[in-house]
Structures are given as C-alpha cells and as structure tokens.
C-alpha positions as CSV (number, residue, x, y, z in Angstrom):
1,X,-9.6,-18.6,-13.4
2,X,-12.4,-19.5,-11.1
3,X,-15.4,-17.1,-11.3
4,X,-15.3,-16.4,-7.5
5,X,-11.6,-15.6,-7.5
6,X,-12.0,-13.4,-10.5
7,X,-14.8,-11.5,-9.0
8,X,-12.8,-10.9,-5.8
9,X,-9.9,-9.7,-7.9
10,X,-12.1,-7.3,-9.8
11,X,-13.6,-6.0,-6.5
12,X,-10.1,-5.5,-5.2
13,X,-9.2,-3.4,-8.2
14,X,-12.5,-1.4,-7.9
15,X,-11.8,-0.8,-4.2
16,X,-8.2,0.3,-5.1
17,X,-9.6,2.8,-7.5
18,X,-12.0,4.1,-4.9
19,X,-9.1,4.6,-2.5
20,X,-7.0,6.3,-5.2
21,X,-9.9,8.6,-6.1
22,X,-10.4,9.5,-2.4
23,X,-6.9,10.1,-1.3
24,X,-4.8,10.2,-4.5
25,X,-2.9,7.0,-4.0
26,X,-3.0,3.6,-2.4
27,X,-4.6,1.4,-5.0
28,X,-1.8,-1.3,-4.8
29,X,-2.1,-1.3,-1.0
30,X,-5.6,-2.8,-1.4
31,X,-5.3,-4.7,-4.7
32,X,-1.8,-6.3,-4.5
33,X,-2.3,-8.3,-1.3
34,X,-5.7,-9.6,-2.3
35,X,-4.7,-10.6,-5.8
36,X,-1.4,-12.0,-4.4
37,X,-3.5,-14.2,-2.1
38,X,-5.4,-15.5,-5.1
39,X,-2.9,-15.7,-7.9
40,X,0.6,-15.0,-6.5
41,X,2.8,-11.9,-6.2
42,X,4.2,-11.8,-9.7
43,X,0.7,-11.9,-11.2
44,X,-0.5,-9.2,-8.8
45,X,2.4,-6.9,-9.5
46,X,2.0,-7.3,-13.3
47,X,-1.8,-6.9,-13.2
48,X,-1.5,-3.5,-11.4
49,X,1.2,-2.1,-13.8
50,X,-1.0,-0.6,-16.6
51,X,-3.9,0.5,-14.3
52,X,-1.4,2.3,-12.1
53,X,0.4,3.9,-15.1
54,X,-2.8,5.2,-16.7
55,X,-4.4,6.4,-13.4
56,X,-1.2,8.2,-12.4
57,X,-0.7,9.8,-15.9
58,X,-4.2,11.2,-15.6
59,X,-3.5,12.6,-12.1
60,X,-0.1,14.0,-13.1
61,X,-1.7,15.9,-15.9
62,X,-4.7,17.0,-13.9
63,X,-2.5,18.4,-11.0
64,X,0.5,19.5,-13.1
65,X,0.1,23.1,-12.1
66,X,0.5,22.3,-8.4
67,X,4.0,20.9,-8.6
68,X,5.7,23.4,-6.3
69,X,9.1,21.7,-6.0
70,X,10.1,20.0,-9.3
71,X,13.6,19.4,-8.0
72,X,12.3,17.4,-5.1
73,X,9.7,15.5,-7.2
74,X,12.3,14.6,-9.9
75,X,14.8,13.4,-7.3
76,X,12.2,11.3,-5.5
77,X,10.8,9.9,-8.7
78,X,14.2,9.2,-10.3
79,X,15.4,7.3,-7.2
80,X,12.1,5.4,-7.2
81,X,12.6,4.4,-10.8
82,X,16.1,3.1,-10.0
83,X,14.7,1.1,-7.1
84,X,11.9,-0.3,-9.2
85,X,14.5,-1.8,-11.6
86,X,16.3,-3.4,-8.7
87,X,13.1,-4.7,-7.2
88,X,12.0,-6.2,-10.6
89,X,15.2,-8.3,-10.6
90,X,14.2,-9.6,-7.1
91,X,10.7,-10.3,-8.2
92,X,12.0,-12.4,-11.1
93,X,14.5,-14.4,-8.9
94,X,12.8,-14.9,-5.5
95,X,10.6,-18.0,-4.7
96,X,6.8,-17.4,-4.5
97,X,6.6,-18.2,-0.8
98,X,9.2,-15.5,0.0
99,X,7.5,-13.0,-2.2
100,X,4.2,-13.7,-0.4
101,X,5.8,-13.0,3.0
102,X,7.6,-9.9,1.7
103,X,4.2,-8.4,0.6
104,X,2.7,-9.4,4.0
105,X,5.4,-7.9,6.1
106,X,5.4,-4.7,4.0
107,X,1.7,-4.4,4.6
108,X,2.1,-5.1,8.4
109,X,4.9,-2.5,8.5
110,X,2.6,0.1,6.9
111,X,-0.2,-0.7,9.3
112,X,2.0,-0.5,12.4
113,X,3.7,2.7,11.3
114,X,0.3,4.4,10.6
115,X,-0.9,3.4,14.1
116,X,2.2,4.4,16.0
117,X,3.1,7.6,14.1
118,X,0.0,9.2,12.7
119,X,1.3,12.7,13.1
120,X,4.9,12.2,11.9
121,X,6.1,15.3,10.1
122,X,9.3,16.3,8.2
123,X,10.7,19.7,7.3
124,X,11.3,20.6,3.7
125,X,15.1,20.7,4.2
126,X,15.2,17.2,5.8
127,X,12.8,15.9,3.2
128,X,15.2,17.0,0.4
129,X,18.1,15.1,2.1
130,X,16.0,12.0,2.4
131,X,14.2,12.1,-1.0
132,X,16.8,9.9,-2.8
133,X,17.1,7.1,-0.2
134,X,13.4,7.1,0.5
135,X,12.6,7.0,-3.2
136,X,15.1,4.2,-3.8
137,X,13.8,2.0,-0.9
138,X,10.2,2.6,-2.0
139,X,11.1,1.7,-5.6
140,X,12.7,-1.6,-4.5
141,X,9.6,-2.4,-2.5
142,X,7.4,-1.5,-5.4
143,X,9.4,-3.7,-7.8
144,X,9.7,-6.7,-5.6
145,X,6.3,-6.7,-3.9
146,X,4.1,-4.3,-5.8
147,X,3.6,-2.0,-2.8
148,X,5.7,1.1,-1.9
149,X,3.2,2.8,0.4
150,X,5.0,1.9,3.7
151,X,7.8,4.2,2.5
152,X,6.5,6.4,-0.3
153,X,3.2,7.5,1.2
154,X,4.3,7.8,4.8
155,X,7.3,9.9,3.6
156,X,5.1,12.2,1.5
157,X,2.4,12.4,4.2
158,X,5.0,13.4,6.7
159,X,5.6,16.6,4.7
160,X,1.9,17.6,5.3
161,X,1.5,18.6,1.7
162,X,-1.7,20.2,0.5
163,X,-3.8,17.6,-1.4
164,X,-3.1,19.0,-5.0
165,X,0.6,19.2,-4.3
166,X,0.6,15.7,-2.9
167,X,-1.3,14.4,-5.9
168,X,1.1,15.9,-8.4
169,X,4.2,14.7,-6.6
170,X,3.1,11.1,-5.9
171,X,1.7,10.7,-9.5
172,X,5.1,11.6,-11.0
173,X,6.8,9.2,-8.6
174,X,4.5,6.3,-9.6
175,X,4.7,7.0,-13.3
176,X,8.5,7.0,-13.2
177,X,8.5,3.6,-11.5
178,X,6.0,2.1,-14.0
179,X,8.1,3.3,-16.9
180,X,11.0,1.2,-15.6
181,X,9.0,-1.8,-14.3
182,X,7.1,-2.5,-17.4
183,X,10.0,-3.0,-19.8
184,X,12.0,-4.7,-17.0
185,X,9.4,-7.3,-16.3
186,X,8.8,-7.8,-20.0
187,X,12.5,-8.4,-20.6
188,X,12.7,-10.7,-17.5
189,X,9.7,-12.8,-18.7
190,X,7.7,-12.0,-15.6
191,X,5.1,-10.0,-17.6
192,X,3.7,-12.8,-19.8
193,X,1.2,-12.2,-22.6
194,X,-1.6,-13.6,-20.3
195,X,-0.6,-11.2,-17.5
196,X,-0.4,-8.3,-19.9
197,X,-3.9,-9.0,-21.1
198,X,-5.2,-9.1,-17.5
199,X,-3.3,-5.8,-16.8
200,X,-5.1,-4.1,-19.8
201,X,-8.5,-5.3,-18.6
202,X,-7.7,-4.3,-15.0
203,X,-7.6,-0.7,-16.1
204,X,-11.4,-0.7,-16.4
205,X,-12.4,-1.5,-12.7
206,X,-9.6,0.7,-11.3
207,X,-10.5,3.7,-13.3
208,X,-14.2,3.0,-12.6
209,X,-13.6,3.2,-8.9
210,X,-11.7,6.6,-9.0
211,X,-14.7,8.9,-9.5
212,X,-16.6,6.9,-6.8
213,X,-13.8,7.6,-4.4
214,X,-13.7,11.3,-5.3
215,X,-17.4,11.6,-4.6
216,X,-17.3,9.7,-1.4
217,X,-14.3,11.7,-0.2
218,X,-16.4,14.9,-0.3
219,X,-18.9,13.4,2.2
220,X,-17.0,11.0,4.4
221,X,-14.1,12.0,6.8
222,X,-10.7,10.8,5.8
223,X,-10.2,8.9,9.1
224,X,-13.0,6.6,8.2
225,X,-11.1,5.4,5.1
226,X,-8.0,5.0,7.1
227,X,-9.6,2.8,9.7
228,X,-11.4,0.6,7.2
229,X,-8.2,0.3,5.1
230,X,-6.0,-0.6,8.1
231,X,-8.5,-3.3,9.2
232,X,-8.7,-4.8,5.7
233,X,-4.9,-4.8,5.3
234,X,-4.4,-6.4,8.7
235,X,-6.6,-9.4,7.8
236,X,-5.0,-9.9,4.4
237,X,-1.5,-9.6,5.8
238,X,-2.1,-12.2,8.5
239,X,-3.5,-14.5,5.9
240,X,-0.5,-14.1,3.6
241,X,1.9,-14.8,6.6
242,X,0.2,-17.8,8.2
243,X,-1.9,-19.3,5.3
244,X,0.0,-18.3,2.1
245,X,-1.2,-21.3,0.1
246,X,-4.8,-21.4,1.2
C-alpha cells in the first residue's frame, strides 16, 4: 500500500470513529466509500468488520439498560443478520465496478433522503410492522456494499428515539449483522488473511476517534455534523460513480 493512500484510509477510519462517538452510528458511511475508492469495495467491507463489531459491542453493553423494546430490537436485528448473509453472497459474486456503483448510489440515496425528508417520523405501531423488511433490506445493503445507513439509520431516526435508546437498538442491529458477515465472508474467501490483519489494525483508529466525537458532540450542534457529512459523502459518491478507477 502506498503511504498516502494508507494515511487517507486511516484518516477515514478516524473520522468514522469521531462520527460514531458523536451520534452513535455512521462510521461505515464515512470510511467505506473512501476506502472503496482506494482499495475496492470488498477490502473496504472487510476492513470495517472488526472495528464495527468491537465498537458496537462496547456501545451495546454501555447502553444495555436503555433497550426499552427488546422485541422490536431483536426483530430488526435478526432481519438485518439474514440480509447481511444474502448481501455477503452478492459481494462475493458481483464485479468490482458494479460494487463501486452500488456503494455510490447507496450513498447518494442517503444524502438525497436526508435532504428531502429531514423530519420524517414513524409511529411505534408502524415501525413494528416495518422492522423486518427494513432490517432485511438494510442487511443486504450492509453485506453487499458495507453501508446500511440509507435504510437502517433513517428508519431508526424516523422513530425519534432518545439518544440512549437509539444507541442500544442500533448497536444490537450492527452486532447481529457482523456476527453473520464475518463467518460468511471467511467461508466465501472474501475475507483473506491480509484483509483480516488490516481489519484488526483498523480497530485502533476507529476506537481512537470515538471519544473525540463524544467530546465534540457536547460542544458542537448536531446539524453541523450533518452538513459536513453530507458534503463529504456527495463528493465521494460522485467520484465513485464517474471516476471509479481513478
């Protein structure tokens, strides 16, 4: 790996950790497109697996007492795990150029939705009905492209959950997907020994960024993070669509 590319990848992981520390989720939204741009989608997905597993295990334990609806959380997480298995098969079988554009259009969809429907809200009853299909679709997106935020985070945000409840629910969802993704990608040969080593090392910058994000979040309004994130994602997505091999 070239030093400059490696430094950019580490910075992307650090920024992902800052975002996760600030809002409780979203590390792949930053890190996967940037690492995909440098090393390809399969590498990006594999590198984020262990950092995401460890960070979400920590959050799930930290906020375990705030899980107010275990039935909803387990239904959402179980469907996500099933989708992650399906998405892993797609990741192993689709050409790199298609995967690049899948990630790009997922990110574009996320940006557009956030801009058009910032105040979208669901009732608890409707959310329970949609928990399984939303979880399944988000899981497929996570498995195939490494990013489930366009569905998972917008779906949970639409419930207007309090921050601790959101943190507990989303952490369980991501842990469930990783527990399926990791053995699936190992069995499919996508998670190579080299990618596994990079995934282990990637834990360090992502976890290092989380306390920074937690501290910043106490001083900076959330909308500032949103605007910066959407601007960054727009640039990365356009690059993946129009210049996937540059």
